[in-house]
A tleap script that builds the chain and sets N, CA, C and O, in Angstrom:
source leaprc.protein.ff14SB
mol = sequence {
  NMET GLU GLY TRP LEU GLU LYS LYS SER THR
  ASN CYS THR LYS SER PHE GLN SER ARG TYR
  PHE LYS LEU VAL LYS SER SER GLY THR TYR
  SER ILE GLN TYR PHE HIE THR LYS GLY ALA
  GLU ASN HIE ARG PHE SER CYS THR LEU LYS
  GLY ALA LYS VAL ARG THR SER ASP SER ASN
  ASP THR VAL PHE PHE LEU ASP THR ASN ALA
  ARG GLU PHE GLU ILE ARG THR GLU SER ALA
  THR VAL CYS LYS ASN TRP ILE ALA LYS LEU
  LYS MET ALA ILE ASP GLU SER SER GLY LYS
  ARG LYS GLU ASN LYS LYS VAL ASN LYS THR
  SER ALA SER PRO SER ALA LYS LYS CARG
}
set mol.1.N position { 109.026 113.579 117.226 }
set mol.1.CA position { 107.675 112.974 117.242 }
set mol.1.C position { 107.771 111.659 117.921 }
set mol.1.O position { 108.759 110.957 117.706 }
set mol.2.N position { 106.835 111.266 118.718 }
set mol.2.CA position { 106.774 110.002 119.348 }
set mol.2.C position { 105.347 109.541 119.704 }
set mol.2.O position { 104.427 110.360 119.717 }
set mol.3.N position { 105.170 108.362 119.965 }
set mol.3.CA position { 103.896 107.833 120.371 }
set mol.3.C position { 103.656 106.270 120.133 }
set mol.3.O position { 104.526 105.590 119.590 }
set mol.4.N position { 102.517 105.762 120.535 }
set mol.4.CA position { 102.232 104.419 120.374 }
set mol.4.C position { 101.830 104.008 118.994 }
set mol.4.O position { 100.867 104.599 118.504 }
set mol.5.N position { 102.395 103.135 118.340 }
set mol.5.CA position { 102.023 102.616 117.041 }
set mol.5.C position { 102.110 101.070 117.111 }
set mol.5.O position { 102.705 100.492 118.020 }
set mol.6.N position { 101.507 100.468 116.140 }
set mol.6.CA position { 101.568 98.987 116.082 }
set mol.6.C position { 102.349 98.641 114.872 }
set mol.6.O position { 102.086 99.117 113.768 }
set mol.7.N position { 103.392 97.738 115.111 }
set mol.7.CA position { 104.201 97.252 113.934 }
set mol.7.C position { 103.800 95.737 113.770 }
set mol.7.O position { 103.515 95.001 114.714 }
set mol.8.N position { 103.819 95.376 112.451 }
set mol.8.CA position { 103.546 93.948 112.162 }
set mol.8.C position { 104.839 93.283 112.504 }
set mol.8.O position { 105.944 93.751 112.232 }
set mol.9.N position { 104.595 92.049 113.180 }
set mol.9.CA position { 105.677 91.248 113.557 }
set mol.9.C position { 106.336 90.584 112.401 }
set mol.9.O position { 105.688 90.437 111.365 }
set mol.10.N position { 107.589 90.161 112.484 }
set mol.10.CA position { 108.275 89.493 111.409 }
set mol.10.C position { 108.229 87.943 111.750 }
set mol.10.O position { 108.768 87.160 110.967 }
set mol.11.N position { 107.673 87.531 112.766 }
set mol.11.CA position { 107.610 86.050 113.027 }
set mol.11.C position { 106.444 85.386 112.225 }
set mol.11.O position { 105.769 86.023 111.416 }
set mol.12.N position { 106.267 84.159 112.483 }
set mol.12.CA position { 105.323 83.437 111.660 }
set mol.12.C position { 103.808 83.864 111.880 }
set mol.12.O position { 102.946 83.634 111.032 }
set mol.13.N position { 103.575 84.451 112.984 }
set mol.13.CA position { 102.130 84.840 113.218 }
set mol.13.C position { 101.656 86.097 112.512 }
set mol.13.O position { 100.474 86.295 112.229 }
set mol.14.N position { 102.721 86.996 112.225 }
set mol.14.CA position { 102.383 88.234 111.428 }
set mol.14.C position { 101.403 89.102 112.137 }
set mol.14.O position { 100.649 89.825 111.486 }
set mol.15.N position { 101.373 89.069 113.480 }
set mol.15.CA position { 100.372 89.864 114.205 }
set mol.15.C position { 100.990 91.237 114.407 }
set mol.15.O position { 102.187 91.438 114.203 }
set mol.16.N position { 100.086 92.244 114.841 }
set mol.16.CA position { 100.573 93.533 115.101 }
set mol.16.C position { 100.886 93.634 116.640 }
set mol.16.O position { 100.145 93.146 117.493 }
set mol.17.N position { 102.049 94.310 116.919 }
set mol.17.CA position { 102.421 94.484 118.321 }
set mol.17.C position { 102.581 95.917 118.566 }
set mol.17.O position { 103.120 96.634 117.723 }
set mol.18.N position { 102.109 96.405 119.759 }
set mol.18.CA position { 102.169 97.676 120.152 }
set mol.18.C position { 103.549 98.006 120.647 }
set mol.18.O position { 104.133 97.318 121.485 }
set mol.19.N position { 104.068 99.139 120.067 }
set mol.19.CA position { 105.454 99.586 120.496 }
set mol.19.C position { 105.437 101.051 120.524 }
set mol.19.O position { 104.716 101.707 119.772 }
set mol.20.N position { 106.270 101.592 121.430 }
set mol.20.CA position { 106.434 103.096 121.581 }
set mol.20.C position { 107.518 103.597 120.614 }
set mol.20.O position { 108.697 103.299 120.804 }
set mol.21.N position { 107.132 104.342 119.598 }
set mol.21.CA position { 108.071 104.714 118.551 }
set mol.21.C position { 108.546 106.235 118.881 }
set mol.21.O position { 107.792 107.075 119.372 }
set mol.22.N position { 109.832 106.455 118.559 }
set mol.22.CA position { 110.360 107.844 118.626 }
set mol.22.C position { 111.199 108.138 117.360 }
set mol.22.O position { 111.926 107.304 116.822 }
set mol.23.N position { 111.028 109.373 116.953 }
set mol.23.CA position { 111.744 109.974 115.890 }
set mol.23.C position { 112.932 110.840 116.529 }
set mol.23.O position { 112.668 111.835 117.205 }
set mol.24.N position { 114.107 110.472 116.316 }
set mol.24.CA position { 115.201 111.075 117.035 }
set mol.24.C position { 116.221 111.712 116.009 }
set mol.24.O position { 116.622 111.078 115.032 }
set mol.25.N position { 116.611 112.990 116.289 }
set mol.25.CA position { 117.594 113.634 115.491 }
set mol.25.C position { 118.898 113.741 116.226 }
set mol.25.O position { 118.929 114.180 117.375 }
set mol.26.N position { 120.056 113.321 115.540 }
set mol.26.CA position { 121.379 113.399 116.220 }
set mol.26.C position { 122.349 113.629 115.023 }
set mol.26.O position { 122.433 112.955 113.997 }
set mol.27.N position { 123.075 114.752 115.391 }
set mol.27.CA position { 124.194 115.131 114.243 }
set mol.27.C position { 123.624 115.296 112.897 }
set mol.27.O position { 124.252 114.857 111.933 }
set mol.28.N position { 122.477 115.895 112.737 }
set mol.28.CA position { 121.870 116.122 111.538 }
set mol.28.C position { 121.148 114.993 110.836 }
set mol.28.O position { 120.566 115.164 109.765 }
set mol.29.N position { 121.203 113.832 111.471 }
set mol.29.CA position { 120.479 112.699 110.812 }
set mol.29.C position { 119.408 112.145 111.809 }
set mol.29.O position { 119.610 112.071 113.021 }
set mol.30.N position { 118.268 111.770 111.199 }
set mol.30.CA position { 117.223 111.202 111.940 }
set mol.30.C position { 117.191 109.699 112.037 }
set mol.30.O position { 117.566 109.044 111.065 }
set mol.31.N position { 116.774 109.102 113.134 }
set mol.31.CA position { 116.649 107.694 113.170 }
set mol.31.C position { 115.222 107.404 113.751 }
set mol.31.O position { 114.583 108.307 114.291 }
set mol.32.N position { 114.777 106.245 113.642 }
set mol.32.CA position { 113.544 105.718 114.184 }
set mol.32.C position { 113.901 104.644 115.263 }
set mol.32.O position { 114.726 103.758 115.039 }
set mol.33.N position { 113.298 104.762 116.326 }
set mol.33.CA position { 113.498 103.853 117.503 }
set mol.33.C position { 112.226 103.354 118.014 }
set mol.33.O position { 111.229 104.074 117.953 }
set mol.34.N position { 112.174 102.138 118.531 }
set mol.34.CA position { 110.980 101.732 119.266 }
set mol.34.C position { 111.313 100.971 120.499 }
set mol.34.O position { 112.405 100.416 120.621 }
set mol.35.N position { 110.386 100.934 121.419 }
set mol.35.CA position { 110.591 100.515 122.743 }
set mol.35.C position { 109.406 99.620 123.189 }
set mol.35.O position { 108.304 99.826 122.681 }
set mol.36.N position { 109.552 98.733 124.021 }
set mol.36.CA position { 108.405 98.093 124.678 }
set mol.36.C position { 107.475 98.832 125.457 }
set mol.36.O position { 106.265 98.609 125.467 }
set mol.37.N position { 108.111 99.800 126.170 }
set mol.37.CA position { 107.246 100.711 127.026 }
set mol.37.C position { 107.723 102.098 126.928 }
set mol.37.O position { 108.903 102.358 126.690 }
set mol.38.N position { 106.756 103.051 127.120 }
set mol.38.CA position { 107.098 104.433 127.183 }
set mol.38.C position { 108.020 104.730 128.317 }
set mol.38.O position { 107.802 104.232 129.422 }
set mol.39.N position { 109.046 105.524 128.101 }
set mol.39.CA position { 110.010 105.809 129.124 }
set mol.39.C position { 111.065 104.794 129.442 }
set mol.39.O position { 111.811 104.914 130.414 }
set mol.40.N position { 111.110 103.764 128.579 }
set mol.40.CA position { 112.213 102.807 128.653 }
set mol.40.C position { 113.467 103.477 128.274 }
set mol.40.O position { 113.483 104.385 127.444 }
set mol.41.N position { 114.579 103.015 128.909 }
set mol.41.CA position { 115.872 103.620 128.590 }
set mol.41.C position { 116.534 102.846 127.337 }
set mol.41.O position { 117.250 103.462 126.548 }
set mol.42.N position { 116.297 101.636 127.206 }
set mol.42.CA position { 116.915 100.894 126.109 }
set mol.42.C position { 115.876 100.575 125.075 }
set mol.42.O position { 114.843 99.963 125.345 }
set mol.43.N position { 116.191 101.015 123.880 }
set mol.43.CA position { 115.398 100.734 122.632 }
set mol.43.C position { 115.470 99.387 122.335 }
set mol.43.O position { 116.482 98.722 122.558 }
set mol.44.N position { 114.373 98.906 121.807 }
set mol.44.CA position { 114.337 97.474 121.195 }
set mol.44.C position { 114.851 97.392 119.827 }
set mol.44.O position { 115.303 96.344 119.367 }
set mol.45.N position { 114.779 98.579 119.122 }
set mol.45.CA position { 115.243 98.572 117.695 }
set mol.45.C position { 115.616 100.063 117.429 }
set mol.45.O position { 114.998 100.966 117.993 }
set mol.46.N position { 116.563 100.286 116.625 }
set mol.46.CA position { 116.947 101.624 116.127 }
set mol.46.C position { 117.667 101.483 114.846 }
set mol.46.O position { 118.486 100.587 114.644 }
set mol.47.N position { 117.306 102.495 113.884 }
set mol.47.CA position { 118.009 102.527 112.517 }
set mol.47.C position { 117.911 103.956 112.001 }
set mol.47.O position { 116.974 104.703 112.281 }
set mol.48.N position { 118.971 104.294 111.207 }
set mol.48.CA position { 118.894 105.611 110.491 }
set mol.48.C position { 117.828 105.712 109.521 }
set mol.48.O position { 117.452 104.670 108.985 }
set mol.49.N position { 117.267 106.847 109.206 }
set mol.49.CA position { 116.323 107.103 108.202 }
set mol.49.C position { 117.014 107.486 106.866 }
set mol.49.O position { 116.316 107.656 105.866 }
set mol.50.N position { 118.290 107.620 106.819 }
set mol.50.CA position { 118.921 108.070 105.618 }
set mol.50.C position { 118.756 106.881 104.535 }
set mol.50.O position { 119.107 105.721 104.751 }
set mol.51.N position { 118.197 107.323 103.392 }
set mol.51.CA position { 117.880 106.493 102.368 }
set mol.51.C position { 116.574 105.687 102.527 }
set mol.51.O position { 116.282 104.829 101.694 }
set mol.52.N position { 115.858 105.930 103.490 }
set mol.52.CA position { 114.671 105.139 103.777 }
set mol.52.C position { 113.456 105.724 102.847 }
set mol.52.O position { 113.550 106.810 102.274 }
set mol.53.N position { 112.408 104.954 102.771 }
set mol.53.CA position { 111.228 105.385 102.058 }
set mol.53.C position { 109.947 105.053 102.850 }
set mol.53.O position { 109.856 104.047 103.554 }
set mol.54.N position { 108.976 105.948 102.696 }
set mol.54.CA position { 107.768 105.758 103.402 }
set mol.54.C position { 106.642 105.810 102.339 }
set mol.54.O position { 106.674 106.573 101.374 }
set mol.55.N position { 105.691 104.976 102.585 }
set mol.55.CA position { 104.486 104.961 101.637 }
set mol.55.C position { 103.211 104.591 102.287 }
set mol.55.O position { 103.212 103.962 103.346 }
set mol.56.N position { 102.156 104.946 101.712 }
set mol.56.CA position { 100.855 104.612 102.320 }
set mol.56.C position { 100.437 103.253 101.914 }
set mol.56.O position { 101.062 102.585 101.089 }
set mol.57.N position { 99.299 102.840 102.551 }
set mol.57.CA position { 98.747 101.550 102.210 }
set mol.57.C position { 97.647 101.865 101.200 }
set mol.57.O position { 96.956 102.873 101.347 }
set mol.58.N position { 97.459 100.990 100.134 }
set mol.58.CA position { 96.391 101.260 99.208 }
set mol.58.C position { 95.101 100.836 99.789 }
set mol.58.O position { 94.077 101.338 99.326 }
set mol.59.N position { 95.024 99.959 100.764 }
set mol.59.CA position { 93.712 99.461 101.247 }
set mol.59.C position { 93.336 99.924 102.588 }
set mol.59.O position { 92.216 99.626 103.004 }
set mol.60.N position { 94.191 100.663 103.367 }
set mol.60.CA position { 93.903 101.027 104.691 }
set mol.60.C position { 94.587 102.364 105.038 }
set mol.60.O position { 95.812 102.476 105.002 }
set mol.61.N position { 93.742 103.401 105.385 }
set mol.61.CA position { 94.237 104.742 105.626 }
set mol.61.C position { 94.825 104.842 107.013 }
set mol.61.O position { 95.184 105.963 107.371 }
set mol.62.N position { 94.966 103.881 107.798 }
set mol.62.CA position { 95.614 103.880 109.100 }
set mol.62.C position { 96.956 103.069 109.061 }
set mol.62.O position { 97.600 102.877 110.092 }
set mol.63.N position { 97.317 102.645 107.953 }
set mol.63.CA position { 98.640 101.804 107.918 }
set mol.63.C position { 99.549 102.522 106.826 }
set mol.63.O position { 99.109 103.069 105.815 }
set mol.64.N position { 100.867 102.434 107.188 }
set mol.64.CA position { 101.926 102.888 106.243 }
set mol.64.C position { 103.024 101.953 106.372 }
set mol.64.O position { 103.083 101.146 107.299 }
set mol.65.N position { 103.988 102.058 105.360 }
set mol.65.CA position { 105.116 101.195 105.278 }
set mol.65.C position { 106.325 101.958 105.338 }
set mol.65.O position { 106.409 102.960 104.627 }
set mol.66.N position { 107.273 101.628 106.083 }
set mol.66.CA position { 108.583 102.310 106.177 }
set mol.66.C position { 109.684 101.275 105.880 }
set mol.66.O position { 109.896 100.285 106.581 }
set mol.67.N position { 110.348 101.603 104.788 }
set mol.67.CA position { 111.357 100.790 104.229 }
set mol.67.C position { 112.793 101.457 104.658 }
set mol.67.O position { 113.158 102.506 104.127 }
set mol.68.N position { 113.478 100.883 105.510 }
set mol.68.CA position { 114.757 101.353 105.979 }
set mol.68.C position { 115.897 100.421 105.383 }
set mol.68.O position { 115.644 99.434 104.692 }
set mol.69.N position { 117.129 100.821 105.709 }
set mol.69.CA position { 118.259 99.919 105.207 }
set mol.69.C position { 118.201 98.686 105.987 }
set mol.69.O position { 118.641 97.652 105.485 }
set mol.70.N position { 117.689 98.689 107.196 }
set mol.70.CA position { 117.667 97.444 108.054 }
set mol.70.C position { 116.528 96.545 107.842 }
set mol.70.O position { 116.671 95.329 107.971 }
set mol.71.N position { 115.365 97.093 107.512 }
set mol.71.CA position { 114.174 96.271 107.272 }
set mol.71.C position { 112.939 97.129 106.945 }
set mol.71.O position { 112.919 98.343 107.147 }
set mol.72.N position { 111.887 96.418 106.418 }
set mol.72.CA position { 110.656 97.010 106.096 }
set mol.72.C position { 109.683 96.879 107.300 }
set mol.72.O position { 109.518 95.812 107.891 }
set mol.73.N position { 109.090 97.964 107.605 }
set mol.73.CA position { 107.953 97.856 108.640 }
set mol.73.C position { 106.605 98.157 108.001 }
set mol.73.O position { 106.489 99.022 107.133 }
set mol.74.N position { 105.586 97.420 108.450 }
set mol.74.CA position { 104.260 97.799 108.216 }
set mol.74.C position { 103.747 98.270 109.553 }
set mol.74.O position { 103.752 97.539 110.544 }
set mol.75.N position { 103.317 99.479 109.555 }
set mol.75.CA position { 102.872 100.124 110.838 }
set mol.75.C position { 101.415 100.676 110.876 }
set mol.75.O position { 101.011 101.464 110.020 }
set mol.76.N position { 100.683 100.251 111.855 }
set mol.76.CA position { 99.279 100.629 111.910 }
set mol.76.C position { 99.135 101.733 113.032 }
set mol.76.O position { 99.782 101.649 114.075 }
set mol.77.N position { 98.299 102.725 112.785 }
set mol.77.CA position { 98.126 103.846 113.707 }
set mol.77.C position { 96.604 103.767 114.163 }
set mol.77.O position { 95.806 102.988 113.642 }
set mol.78.N position { 96.276 104.663 115.201 }
set mol.78.CA position { 95.040 104.634 115.705 }
set mol.78.C position { 94.013 105.326 114.781 }
set mol.78.O position { 92.820 105.032 114.845 }
set mol.79.N position { 94.498 106.256 113.914 }
set mol.79.CA position { 93.498 106.909 113.087 }
set mol.79.C position { 94.207 107.365 111.814 }
set mol.79.O position { 95.435 107.337 111.730 }
set mol.80.N position { 93.404 107.793 110.809 }
set mol.80.CA position { 93.971 108.265 109.582 }
set mol.80.C position { 94.705 109.587 109.678 }
set mol.80.O position { 95.627 109.885 108.918 }
set mol.81.N position { 94.249 110.373 110.659 }
set mol.81.CA position { 94.959 111.644 110.936 }
set mol.81.C position { 96.357 111.430 111.587 }
set mol.81.O position { 97.324 112.126 111.278 }
set mol.82.N position { 96.410 110.434 112.499 }
set mol.82.CA position { 97.765 110.087 113.084 }
set mol.82.C position { 98.623 109.468 112.032 }
set mol.82.O position { 99.847 109.604 112.019 }
set mol.83.N position { 97.945 108.781 111.147 }
set mol.83.CA position { 98.863 108.158 110.150 }
set mol.83.C position { 99.424 109.272 109.214 }
set mol.83.O position { 100.628 109.274 108.960 }
set mol.84.N position { 98.687 110.115 108.750 }
set mol.84.CA position { 99.115 111.254 107.925 }
set mol.84.C position { 100.141 112.087 108.611 }
set mol.84.O position { 101.055 112.578 107.948 }
set mol.85.N position { 100.050 112.277 109.880 }
set mol.85.CA position { 100.979 113.042 110.689 }
set mol.85.C position { 102.458 112.398 110.718 }
set mol.85.O position { 103.523 113.000 110.581 }
set mol.86.N position { 102.257 111.037 110.930 }
set mol.86.CA position { 103.613 110.301 111.002 }
set mol.86.C position { 104.230 110.362 109.641 }
set mol.86.O position { 105.413 110.673 109.505 }
set mol.87.N position { 103.457 110.072 108.633 }
set mol.87.CA position { 104.035 110.015 107.238 }
set mol.87.C position { 104.635 111.433 106.834 }
set mol.87.O position { 105.695 111.503 106.210 }
set mol.88.N position { 104.007 112.415 107.166 }
set mol.88.CA position { 104.558 113.900 106.907 }
set mol.88.C position { 105.833 114.020 107.639 }
set mol.88.O position { 106.821 114.421 107.024 }
set mol.89.N position { 105.915 113.706 108.916 }
set mol.89.CA position { 107.154 113.925 109.653 }
set mol.89.C position { 108.218 113.002 109.316 }
set mol.89.O position { 109.389 113.378 109.382 }
set mol.90.N position { 107.883 111.719 108.927 }
set mol.90.CA position { 108.897 110.775 108.377 }
set mol.90.C position { 109.470 111.230 107.084 }
set mol.90.O position { 110.686 111.172 106.900 }
set mol.91.N position { 108.626 111.696 106.150 }
set mol.91.CA position { 109.142 112.183 104.869 }
set mol.91.C position { 110.095 113.338 105.027 }
set mol.91.O position { 111.133 113.370 104.367 }
set mol.92.N position { 109.761 114.335 105.921 }
set mol.92.CA position { 110.604 115.423 106.191 }
set mol.92.C position { 111.945 114.987 106.817 }
set mol.92.O position { 113.004 115.533 106.508 }
set mol.93.N position { 111.854 113.938 107.749 }
set mol.93.CA position { 113.139 113.460 108.381 }
set mol.93.C position { 113.915 112.658 107.408 }
set mol.93.O position { 115.143 112.712 107.485 }
set mol.94.N position { 113.385 111.959 106.547 }
set mol.94.CA position { 114.017 111.175 105.480 }
set mol.94.C position { 114.686 112.109 104.552 }
set mol.94.O position { 115.844 111.872 104.210 }
set mol.95.N position { 114.044 113.175 104.104 }
set mol.95.CA position { 114.634 114.140 103.131 }
set mol.95.C position { 115.796 114.795 103.766 }
set mol.95.O position { 116.873 114.872 103.175 }
set mol.96.N position { 115.606 115.275 104.968 }
set mol.96.CA position { 116.713 116.018 105.722 }
set mol.96.C position { 117.851 115.131 105.924 }
set mol.96.O position { 118.978 115.555 105.669 }
set mol.97.N position { 117.665 113.848 106.389 }
set mol.97.CA position { 118.744 112.900 106.573 }
set mol.97.C position { 119.473 112.496 105.340 }
set mol.97.O position { 120.642 112.111 105.349 }
set mol.98.N position { 118.715 112.604 104.258 }
set mol.98.CA position { 119.372 112.250 102.987 }
set mol.98.C position { 119.913 113.370 102.192 }
set mol.98.O position { 120.277 113.218 101.026 }
set mol.99.N position { 119.968 114.522 102.837 }
set mol.99.CA position { 120.447 115.748 102.087 }
set mol.99.C position { 119.548 116.389 101.139 }
set mol.99.O position { 119.965 117.187 100.299 }
set mol.100.N position { 118.209 116.027 101.264 }
set mol.100.CA position { 117.207 116.603 100.324 }
set mol.100.C position { 116.292 117.599 101.028 }
set mol.100.O position { 115.093 117.658 100.756 }
set mol.101.N position { 116.861 118.363 101.916 }
set mol.101.CA position { 116.124 119.327 102.724 }
set mol.101.C position { 115.379 120.283 101.772 }
set mol.101.O position { 115.948 120.768 100.793 }
set mol.102.N position { 114.126 120.537 102.073 }
set mol.102.CA position { 113.399 121.468 101.334 }
set mol.102.C position { 113.569 122.890 101.754 }
set mol.102.O position { 112.771 123.385 102.550 }
set mol.103.N position { 114.539 123.555 101.275 }
set mol.103.CA position { 114.789 124.909 101.611 }
set mol.103.C position { 114.743 125.830 100.288 }
set mol.103.O position { 114.758 125.353 99.153 }
set mol.104.N position { 114.692 127.057 100.542 }
set mol.104.CA position { 114.802 127.902 99.411 }
set mol.104.C position { 116.178 127.989 98.927 }
set mol.104.O position { 116.983 128.706 99.522 }
set mol.105.N position { 116.505 127.333 97.921 }
set mol.105.CA position { 117.859 127.215 97.328 }
set mol.105.C position { 118.263 128.447 96.777 }
set mol.105.O position { 117.454 129.009 96.039 }
set mol.106.N position { 119.454 129.026 97.008 }
set mol.106.CA position { 120.037 130.215 96.359 }
set mol.106.C position { 120.441 129.902 95.017 }
set mol.106.O position { 121.048 128.863 94.756 }
set mol.107.N position { 120.115 130.794 94.120 }
set mol.107.CA position { 120.528 130.649 92.788 }
set mol.107.C position { 121.742 131.428 92.609 }
set mol.107.O position { 121.784 132.571 93.064 }
set mol.108.N position { 122.762 130.913 91.976 }
set mol.108.CA position { 124.056 131.652 91.783 }
set mol.108.C position { 123.869 132.545 90.532 }
set mol.108.O position { 123.724 132.077 89.402 }
set mol.109.N position { 123.884 133.819 90.811 }
set mol.109.CA position { 123.677 134.894 89.821 }
set mol.109.C position { 125.016 135.619 89.485 }
set mol.109.O position { 125.080 136.848 89.485 }
set mol.110.N position { 125.988 134.894 89.224 }
set mol.110.CA position { 127.321 135.444 89.005 }
set mol.110.C position { 127.701 135.275 87.530 }
set mol.110.O position { 128.865 135.039 87.205 }
set mol.111.N position { 126.710 135.398 86.643 }
set mol.111.CA position { 127.011 135.238 85.186 }
set mol.111.C position { 127.620 136.584 84.731 }
set mol.111.O position { 127.343 137.668 85.244 }
set mol.112.N position { 128.470 136.392 83.723 }
set mol.112.CA position { 129.170 137.622 83.176 }
set mol.112.C position { 128.165 138.509 82.451 }
set mol.112.O position { 127.169 138.099 81.855 }
set mol.113.N position { 128.546 139.748 82.574 }
set mol.113.CA position { 127.674 140.779 81.879 }
set mol.113.C position { 127.899 140.720 80.364 }
set mol.113.O position { 128.938 140.236 79.916 }
set mol.114.N position { 126.938 141.205 79.572 }
set mol.114.CA position { 127.121 141.100 78.071 }
set mol.114.C position { 128.399 141.763 77.620 }
set mol.114.O position { 129.016 141.258 76.682 }
set mol.115.N position { 128.854 142.872 78.222 }
set mol.115.CA position { 130.024 143.517 77.738 }
set mol.115.C position { 131.228 142.700 78.067 }
set mol.115.O position { 132.233 142.790 77.361 }
set mol.116.N position { 131.181 141.911 79.099 }
set mol.116.CA position { 132.377 141.148 79.575 }
set mol.116.C position { 132.536 140.045 78.541 }
set mol.116.O position { 133.659 139.646 78.231 }
set mol.117.N position { 131.418 139.544 77.999 }
set mol.117.CA position { 131.522 138.378 77.055 }
set mol.117.C position { 132.170 138.746 75.744 }
set mol.117.O position { 132.712 137.875 75.064 }
set mol.118.N position { 132.132 139.991 75.374 }
set mol.118.CA position { 132.655 140.507 74.148 }
set mol.118.C position { 134.088 140.567 74.078 }
set mol.118.O position { 134.640 140.589 72.978 }
set mol.119.N position { 134.785 140.597 75.221 }
set mol.119.CA position { 136.220 140.893 75.430 }
set mol.119.C position { 136.939 139.652 75.074 }
set mol.119.O position { 138.167 139.606 75.153 }
savepdb mol mol.pdb
quit
């Protein structure tokens, strides 16, 4: 997933800055990257999503928070729908990167038969 989002700056102005974000999978782990321009070869920032957390804003349905091991982001999207899509994809990527993939887990059914227990 990729697209233009606005991140709140960490400087003293705390203004929102438009950045091109990409969700990237490599070796089974996802990372989030952002760039100053779409198509740029060098990212401005990149970090793994392993152990990250994403949460919605209580006051704005176009804003979400992404807390990574590197830093916390406040991110604003163009609409509530775009926000929900990013949150859903990020949650899936975080779960997969953290080994919490939502799969049908196989149940081990190798318990001993009742007759074997009597021996």
